[in-house]
C-alpha positions, 0 to 999 in steps of 0.5 A: 853012691849012697842014697837018702831014704828010699821013701824020698827018692824021686817019688811023685808025692815028695812033699815040699820043704820036707827035711832031706835026710842024707845017709852021709854028713853034708860036709861043706866049706864055710867062711864066716864074719871073722874071716875064718875058713873051716869044714863043717856040716851044712844046715838041713836041706829043705827042697821044694817041689820044683827043686832037686837034690844034687850029689855034688861031684866037682866044684871049682874055686872062683876068685869071688870065693877067695874074696868073700873069705879075705874081705867078707863082702862083695859090693853090698853083699856081706858075710854075717854068719857061717856061710857055705862057699862055691858056685861052679859045680856039677853032680848027680841028681839023687832026689826030684821034687814032685813038680820036676818033669825034665830031670830024673834021679841019676841024671848028671847035671851042671848047676847054673847058680843064679835062680831068678824070681821069674816075675820082675821086668828083667826076668820077663824080658829075658835078662834074668841075670839082671834080676834084683831078687836073684838067689845065687849059690854061694852069695849070702844069704844063699849057701854055695855048692862046695858041699856033698849035697846041694839043693837047686831049682831044676830049671837051672840044672843043665843035663850033661852029655855023656862025653862031658865029665863032672870036671867039664861041668864045673867049668861051664860057669866061668865059660858062660861068663866069658860067652856072655861077654863075647855075645855082648861084644862079638869078635869077627874072624880075622880081627885082632884082639887084646885080652888083659889078664891070664887068670881063669877068666882070661884063659877062657876068653883066650879059648873063645877068641881063638875059637871065634877066629880072632888073630893075632891075639895079645894076652897081658899079665904081670905074672910071667908064669901065667903068660907061659901058661897062655902060650902053652894053652893056645900056641900062637898067642902073643904075650906081654908082661905088664910092668905096673910101674908104667903108666896105662897110656904108655903101656897101651902104646907099647901093646899096640906097637906089638899088634902092628908088628904082628901084622894086625890092625888096632883092635876093635874090641878089647876084653878086660879080664882082671878087674884091676883099676890100672888094667881097666884104664889101660884097656880104655886106651887100646881099642881103635876109634869107635871100638869097645872095651868089654869088662868081664873081670869083676873089680873094685866097686868104684874106679877112678882115673878113667880117660873120659876125654880120650874115650869121648873123642875116640867114641870108645864104648865101655861095656860090662856084663853081669854074669850070663843068661841063656849061655849054658847050652852053647857052653855045653855044645862047645865042649861037647863037640871039641871046639873048646877044651878047658881041661888044661886049666885045671892045675890042682885037684883036691878032695872035698875033705881037703877043701880048706887047703884048696881055697888056701892054694887058690889064694896063694899065687906061688902055687901057680894055680889057674883053676882048682877043682874040688872032687868027691867021687865017693859013695 
């Protein structure tokens, strides 16, 4: 591993906002307001005294990266200039600010991408994921982590145990998303449940549901290849291919019939992991009375056709999450102790110089990708 100038590495007199001078180009994956993707040099890094510079070793591609590329926006967040993508990353600390005490140069870390303000009501109440002023890697105007060197506040860098690879570290972000959903809507051992969507988040939800003792577990998707992947990933799960021509209420009746035939009760909790409007509507018909729908998938800003009368009469709760808070230590322990293994989700690996092709492959459903990782293990 190459290092920056010796005079700046881990010194207690590091000055905040000095330009960090790496010896290698800080190659990064960009998109822009013209919906282009390209490789380029990341802007100069100016780490603060409470931050570290991380030599990135592995990054995962999220559906939001593809969405920013294809549309230029998510909600009211817009791409208006060249912007570095990525927020699922792990790497090695190569520089520490003067105020950083808990980390040292050489520590292997996973990056929790959201850095809150620490001052608002939400932050002070512990719900820092709801901070309106959060600086989230890869979300404009904050540069993402798909680059060779990344600056991040030390408090949101989680040290990796020796048994976890950098690839495991890059999987902690999607796992933490799902854990937060299960923390808000916990499943009980022996309960049936339904997971709508067999993409990366759905597969993380399947792993967590199985680790929680849920049974039987139904997984739905429109893609037969992904359903086969789910059966291989968690043998014993029951898969249902969705026909988009069917009405959501009819689909729900069909899925619940499969649950009954599998000796399971109607589910108390349903986990929606697609963000697709028709799937969310279907999910609302699936729980038993007084049940819950936990929407983990991120979808359209406005959704219509939700069956409010049915949900009202059945007292079905519709719940949501915004990323996560305090989920990372648990995610690390689950992988460290072998309770959950997400490595089978990595279907494709690319080098950093080929990150553009990695993003294109992630957007192309014909590749059969579940999770794509971008690696950079050079000096």
